[in-house]
C-alpha positions as CSV (number, residue, x, y, z in Angstrom):
1,M,-37.7,32.3,-83.1
2,S,-40.6,33.2,-81.0
3,Q,-41.0,37.1,-81.7
4,A,-40.1,39.1,-84.9
5,I,-37.9,42.2,-83.8
6,T,-35.7,44.7,-85.6
7,R,-32.0,43.7,-86.2
8,R,-31.1,46.5,-83.4
9,A,-33.2,45.0,-80.4
10,L,-31.4,43.4,-77.7
11,I,-31.5,43.0,-73.9
12,S,-28.8,42.6,-71.3
13,A,-29.4,40.7,-68.2
14,A,-27.3,40.8,-65.0
15,L,-25.2,38.1,-63.8
16,S,-26.4,36.6,-60.5
17,L,-22.7,36.8,-59.3
18,T,-21.8,40.2,-60.6
19,A,-23.3,43.6,-61.7
20,T,-21.8,43.5,-65.0
21,V,-23.8,42.8,-68.3
22,V,-22.9,40.9,-71.6
23,P,-24.0,42.7,-74.7
24,L,-25.6,40.0,-76.7
25,A,-28.2,40.4,-79.2
26,V,-31.6,38.8,-78.1
27,T,-35.3,39.4,-78.3
28,A,-37.5,41.2,-75.7
29,S,-38.4,38.0,-74.3
30,G,-35.0,36.7,-74.1
31,Q,-34.8,34.5,-77.0
32,P,-32.0,34.8,-79.7
33,A,-32.9,37.4,-82.3
34,A,-34.1,36.3,-85.8
35,M,-31.7,35.8,-88.5
36,S,-31.4,38.4,-91.2
37,P,-32.3,37.5,-95.0
38,A,-28.6,37.2,-95.8
39,S,-28.0,34.8,-92.8
40,H,-31.1,32.6,-94.0
41,A,-29.4,32.5,-97.5
42,A,-26.0,31.5,-96.1
43,A,-27.7,28.8,-94.0
44,R,-28.8,27.0,-97.0
45,H,-25.3,26.2,-97.9
46,E,-24.1,25.1,-94.5
47,T,-22.4,21.9,-94.2
48,R,-22.4,20.1,-90.9
49,T,-19.1,19.7,-89.0
50,R,-18.1,17.4,-85.9
51,I,-18.2,19.2,-82.6
52,S,-16.4,17.6,-79.8
53,T,-15.3,18.3,-76.2
54,A,-11.6,19.5,-76.1
55,Y,-11.3,20.4,-72.5
56,D,-13.2,20.4,-69.5
57,L,-13.5,23.5,-67.1
58,P,-14.0,22.8,-63.6
59,G,-16.7,24.8,-61.7
60,T,-20.3,25.2,-61.7
61,R,-20.3,29.2,-62.6
62,V,-17.6,29.4,-65.1
63,Y,-19.3,30.8,-68.1
64,P,-16.3,31.1,-70.2
65,E,-15.9,34.0,-72.7
66,G,-12.5,34.4,-73.9
67,I,-9.6,32.1,-74.9
68,A,-5.8,32.5,-76.0
69,A,-3.4,30.1,-77.1
70,D,0.3,30.0,-76.5
71,S,2.0,29.3,-79.7
72,R,5.3,28.4,-78.0
73,T,3.8,25.6,-75.7
74,G,0.5,24.9,-77.0
75,D,-1.0,25.8,-73.6
76,I,-4.6,27.2,-73.8
77,Y,-6.0,29.9,-71.4
78,V,-9.6,30.5,-70.9
79,G,-11.4,33.4,-68.9
80,S,-14.6,33.3,-67.0
81,Y,-17.0,36.0,-67.4
82,A,-18.9,35.1,-64.3
83,T,-15.8,35.3,-61.8
84,G,-12.7,36.6,-63.2
85,A,-10.8,33.5,-63.0
86,V,-8.5,32.3,-65.9
87,Y,-7.9,28.6,-66.5
88,K,-5.0,26.9,-68.2
89,A,-5.2,23.7,-70.4
90,T,-2.0,21.8,-71.4
91,P,-1.6,19.4,-74.1
92,G,-2.4,16.0,-73.2
93,H,-4.7,16.8,-70.5
94,R,-8.5,16.7,-70.7
95,T,-9.3,19.0,-67.6
96,A,-8.1,22.7,-67.3
97,Q,-6.4,23.9,-64.1
98,L,-7.0,27.2,-62.2
99,F,-4.3,29.8,-63.3
100,L,-5.5,33.0,-61.9
101,P,-8.1,32.8,-59.2
102,S,-11.4,34.9,-59.1
103,G,-10.7,38.4,-57.6
104,T,-7.2,38.4,-58.9
105,D,-5.9,42.0,-58.9
106,G,-9.6,43.1,-58.3
107,R,-11.0,41.4,-61.3
108,T,-14.5,39.7,-61.4
109,T,-14.8,39.4,-64.9
110,A,-12.5,38.0,-67.6
111,N,-13.7,38.3,-71.1
112,G,-11.1,39.1,-73.8
113,L,-7.8,37.0,-73.6
114,K,-4.8,37.2,-76.0
115,I,-1.1,36.2,-75.5
116,D,1.4,38.4,-77.1
117,R,4.8,37.2,-78.6
118,A,6.7,37.9,-75.4
119,G,4.8,35.6,-73.4
120,R,2.3,38.2,-71.7
121,L,-1.2,37.1,-71.1
122,W,-3.6,40.1,-71.5
123,V,-6.9,39.5,-69.7
124,I,-9.9,42.2,-70.2
125,D,-12.2,43.2,-67.3
126,S,-15.0,44.5,-69.2
127,T,-15.9,47.3,-66.7
128,A,-12.5,48.3,-65.9
129,G,-9.8,48.0,-68.6
130,V,-7.0,45.4,-69.3
131,A,-4.5,43.7,-67.0
132,V,-1.1,42.0,-68.6
133,Y,0.3,39.1,-66.6
134,D,3.8,37.4,-67.0
135,L,3.0,33.7,-67.7
136,R,6.0,32.5,-66.2
137,D,5.3,33.7,-62.4
138,R,1.5,34.7,-62.9
139,K,2.7,38.2,-61.7
140,L,0.8,41.5,-62.9
141,I,2.9,43.5,-65.1
142,A,0.7,46.5,-65.7
143,R,-2.9,47.3,-65.6
144,F,-4.6,49.9,-68.1
145,D,-7.8,51.3,-66.8
146,V,-10.9,53.1,-68.6
147,T,-11.5,56.5,-67.9
148,G,-14.3,58.8,-68.3
149,S,-18.0,59.0,-67.0
150,A,-19.3,57.4,-70.4
151,K,-20.9,54.0,-70.3
152,S,-18.1,51.6,-71.1
153,F,-17.8,47.9,-72.0
154,V,-14.2,46.7,-72.9
155,N,-14.7,43.8,-75.0
156,D,-12.1,42.1,-77.0
157,L,-8.5,42.6,-78.2
158,A,-6.2,42.1,-80.8
159,I,-2.1,41.9,-80.8
160,A,-0.9,43.4,-83.9
161,P,2.3,42.4,-85.5
162,D,4.1,45.6,-83.9
163,G,3.2,44.2,-80.4
164,S,0.6,46.7,-80.0
165,A,-2.9,45.7,-78.3
166,H,-5.9,47.0,-79.9
167,L,-9.2,47.0,-77.8
168,T,-12.9,47.2,-78.5
169,D,-15.4,49.1,-76.6
170,S,-18.9,48.1,-77.2
171,Y,-20.7,51.1,-75.8
172,R,-18.6,53.9,-77.0
173,G,-17.7,52.6,-80.4
174,V,-13.9,53.3,-80.0
175,L,-10.7,51.1,-80.3
176,Y,-8.2,51.6,-77.5
177,R,-4.4,51.0,-78.2
178,V,-1.5,50.1,-75.9
179,T,1.8,50.0,-77.3
180,P,5.0,48.1,-76.5
181,R,6.5,51.4,-75.3
182,Q,3.3,52.3,-73.2
183,L,3.4,48.7,-71.7
184,A,7.1,49.2,-70.5
185,R,6.4,52.7,-69.2
186,A,3.6,51.3,-66.9
187,A,5.4,48.5,-65.8
188,A,8.3,50.8,-64.8
189,H,6.0,53.6,-63.0
190,G,3.6,51.8,-60.4
191,R,2.2,49.2,-63.0
192,R,-1.1,51.7,-63.7
193,A,-2.0,53.6,-66.6
194,E,-5.1,54.6,-68.3
195,L,-6.5,53.4,-71.8
196,T,-6.3,56.0,-74.7
197,T,-8.6,55.9,-77.4
198,A,-6.6,55.4,-80.9
199,Y,-9.6,55.0,-83.1
200,D,-13.3,56.7,-83.0
201,L,-15.8,54.5,-85.1
202,A,-18.8,56.3,-83.6
203,G,-19.3,58.3,-86.5
204,A,-19.2,55.2,-88.8
205,L,-21.4,52.8,-86.9
206,P,-25.3,52.8,-87.4
207,N,-27.3,54.8,-84.8
208,A,-27.8,52.6,-82.0
209,P,-30.3,52.8,-79.3
210,A,-29.8,54.3,-76.0
211,G,-27.6,51.6,-73.9
212,G,-27.2,49.8,-77.1
213,V,-23.7,47.9,-77.9
214,A,-22.0,47.7,-81.3
215,L,-18.4,46.8,-81.5
216,N,-17.2,43.3,-80.4
217,G,-14.7,41.2,-81.9
218,I,-11.3,42.3,-83.5
219,V,-8.4,41.1,-85.6
220,A,-5.3,42.5,-87.0
221,D,-4.3,42.0,-90.4
222,P,-1.0,39.8,-90.5
223,S,0.6,42.3,-92.5
224,G,-0.1,45.2,-89.7
225,R,-1.7,47.5,-92.2
226,Y,-5.3,47.4,-90.8
227,L,-7.5,46.0,-88.3
228,L,-11.2,44.2,-88.7
229,T,-13.7,44.8,-86.1
230,V,-17.4,43.6,-86.1
231,D,-20.6,45.4,-85.0
232,M,-22.6,42.4,-83.7
233,T,-26.0,43.9,-83.7
234,A,-25.8,45.7,-87.2
235,G,-24.1,42.6,-88.5
236,T,-21.5,44.7,-90.3
237,L,-17.5,44.5,-90.4
238,Y,-15.1,47.5,-90.4
239,R,-11.9,48.1,-91.8
240,V,-9.6,50.5,-89.8
241,D,-6.4,51.8,-91.4
242,V,-3.7,51.7,-88.7
243,A,-1.6,54.4,-90.0
244,S,-4.5,57.0,-91.0
245,G,-7.1,55.8,-88.9
246,A,-9.6,55.8,-91.9
247,V,-12.5,53.8,-91.3
248,R,-14.4,51.9,-94.0
249,Q,-17.3,49.2,-94.0
250,V,-16.3,45.9,-95.5
251,A,-18.2,44.6,-98.4
252,L,-19.7,41.3,-97.1
253,H,-20.7,38.9,-99.9
254,G,-22.7,35.6,-99.4
255,G,-23.7,36.5,-95.7
256,D,-23.7,38.8,-92.8
257,A,-21.9,39.1,-89.5
258,L,-25.0,39.5,-87.3
259,H,-24.3,38.3,-83.8
260,G,-20.6,38.2,-84.4
261,D,-18.6,38.0,-81.3
262,G,-15.1,36.6,-81.5
263,L,-12.9,36.8,-84.7
264,E,-9.9,34.8,-85.8
265,M,-7.7,35.8,-88.9
266,R,-5.0,33.7,-90.5
267,G,-3.6,34.9,-93.8
268,D,-6.5,36.1,-95.8
269,T,-9.1,33.7,-93.9
270,L,-11.2,35.2,-91.4
271,W,-13.5,33.3,-88.6
272,V,-16.5,34.9,-87.2
273,V,-18.3,33.4,-84.4
274,H,-22.0,34.1,-84.0
275,N,-22.9,33.5,-80.5
276,V,-26.8,33.4,-79.9
277,T,-27.3,31.6,-83.3
278,N,-24.7,28.9,-82.5
279,A,-22.8,29.4,-85.6
280,I,-19.3,29.7,-87.1
281,S,-18.7,31.4,-90.4
282,R,-15.3,31.2,-92.4
283,W,-14.5,34.1,-95.0
284,K,-12.0,35.0,-97.5
285,V,-11.0,38.7,-97.2
286,G,-9.8,40.4,-100.3
287,D,-9.3,43.9,-101.8
288,D,-6.5,44.7,-98.9
289,G,-9.5,44.3,-96.4
290,A,-12.0,46.0,-98.1
291,S,-14.3,43.0,-99.1
292,A,-14.9,39.7,-97.7
293,R,-16.8,36.4,-99.1
294,M,-18.4,33.7,-97.1
295,K,-17.0,30.5,-98.0
296,R,-18.6,28.3,-95.4
297,R,-20.9,28.4,-92.2
298,I,-21.9,25.7,-89.8
299,T,-24.6,26.0,-87.3
300,D,-24.8,23.6,-84.3
301,Q,-26.6,23.7,-81.1
302,A,-23.6,21.9,-79.5
303,L,-21.7,25.0,-79.6
304,H,-24.0,26.4,-76.8
305,V,-23.7,30.0,-77.4
306,P,-20.1,30.4,-78.8
307,T,-18.4,33.5,-77.9
308,T,-14.8,33.0,-79.6
309,I,-12.4,30.9,-81.4
310,V,-8.7,30.0,-81.6
311,H,-6.6,27.8,-83.8
312,S,-3.7,25.9,-82.1
313,R,-1.6,23.2,-83.4
314,G,-3.9,22.1,-85.9
315,R,-7.0,22.2,-83.8
316,T,-10.0,24.9,-84.0
317,L,-11.0,25.4,-80.3
318,V,-14.3,27.3,-79.7
319,V,-15.6,28.5,-76.4
320,R,-19.1,27.4,-75.4
321,S,-20.3,30.1,-72.9
322,Q,-23.7,28.6,-72.0
323,F,-24.9,32.1,-71.2
324,D,-28.4,30.9,-72.0
325,K,-28.5,28.5,-69.0
326,G,-28.6,30.5,-65.8
327,G,-25.8,33.2,-67.0
328,P,-26.6,36.7,-68.3
329,M,-29.2,35.4,-71.0
330,G,-31.6,33.6,-69.1
331,P,-32.4,31.0,-66.5
332,G,-31.5,27.6,-66.5
333,T,-29.2,24.8,-65.4
334,P,-25.8,24.7,-67.4
335,Q,-24.0,21.6,-68.3
336,P,-20.3,21.2,-67.3
337,F,-18.5,23.9,-68.9
338,T,-16.1,23.0,-71.8
339,V,-14.1,24.3,-74.6
340,A,-15.2,22.4,-78.0
341,E,-13.1,21.3,-80.9
342,A,-14.7,22.2,-84.1
343,D,-13.4,19.7,-87.0
344,G,-14.2,21.1,-90.7
345,I,-14.6,24.8,-90.2
C-alpha cells in the first residue's frame, strides 16, 4: 500500500450519479487501507481458487452491491448501488435482465438484497430504508423508512428463521427489525411504516471518528438464537442474542474481519467478503457464536472489490462492484459489470 494509516482511517467519495456515499475503508489518498497484522498472518495460508464470470449485468454505470438468491427457482437478483435498479439472472442464461428500473418507488440506490421464504424481495435504499416486493408481479408490498435527524446509512440485512428482517445501520451502530406482523400491518395500512431499532450496538463498538462507519454485513444463526454482524473498520465481529439483546464481541482466531462487507452463513460455516482487499475468508463458528476460527482465505484481484456473496445450487456467487473504477472509490473506467463464481472457497 502507498501510505501507512490507522485502522480506522477512511474516506467516502460521492457517486457522480447520486448524492449518497459508500462506507468503504480506504486511505486518505483513496487507496485501500493497509492490512492488519492478523490479516497478513492469515494471508500466508491462502490458497488460490478459480474465479470466473457467472452473469453479465447490462449497463455502463451499474456498480452492483447486493445479491439475493431465490431457493425455489434458482433465480438471482442483483442491486445497483449507482442507480437503484435491480437485475434478475435466471439459470441457463448468461446475461441478467432488468427487473426493477432505476427510480422504482423513488429508489436511486439498491444495496442490501434478500429474498424471504414467502418469495418477497427486500431491497435496501441506504439513505431511506427498505422496500419489500412481491416477486410474482414486482409490486411494492410495503416500505419502511428511517426516521430521525441523525446521520444514517442502512447497509445490509438478514432474514431470521422466524421471518423477521434485521438491518444494519453503519453510522448509527444499531440494528433495525421488521417482523412478519409489522410487514403485514404496513401492507394493509398504506404500505408505509417506520424502521424501529431493535438492538443498539453503539456502546459495544470502538469509538469511531466523526462520520465514521462500523456495522456492515449481517447474518442470522440457522437456529434463530443469535445474529452475527461485522464492524468493517475495526475488523471485529459481534454476536447479538435475539431474545435478550445481549451483545458480545466474537473471539476470532487465525485472522480478522477487516474490511468485512457481506456475510453468508450455512450451518456453522461463515463466509466474510473483504471488499477493498479483494478477499474472501471462510470461518468455523463455535461456542454458540462466541468464537470463530478462520479455515481458509483467498485473495484475487479478479474479485474487483467484492461486496457480498451468496450460495445457490452448489455455486458460490460473488458481486464484483468495481467501486474503484469510476465509482464511489475513485476515478477510472470499469470493465463490463458481472457477478463472479468462486470455485473452492
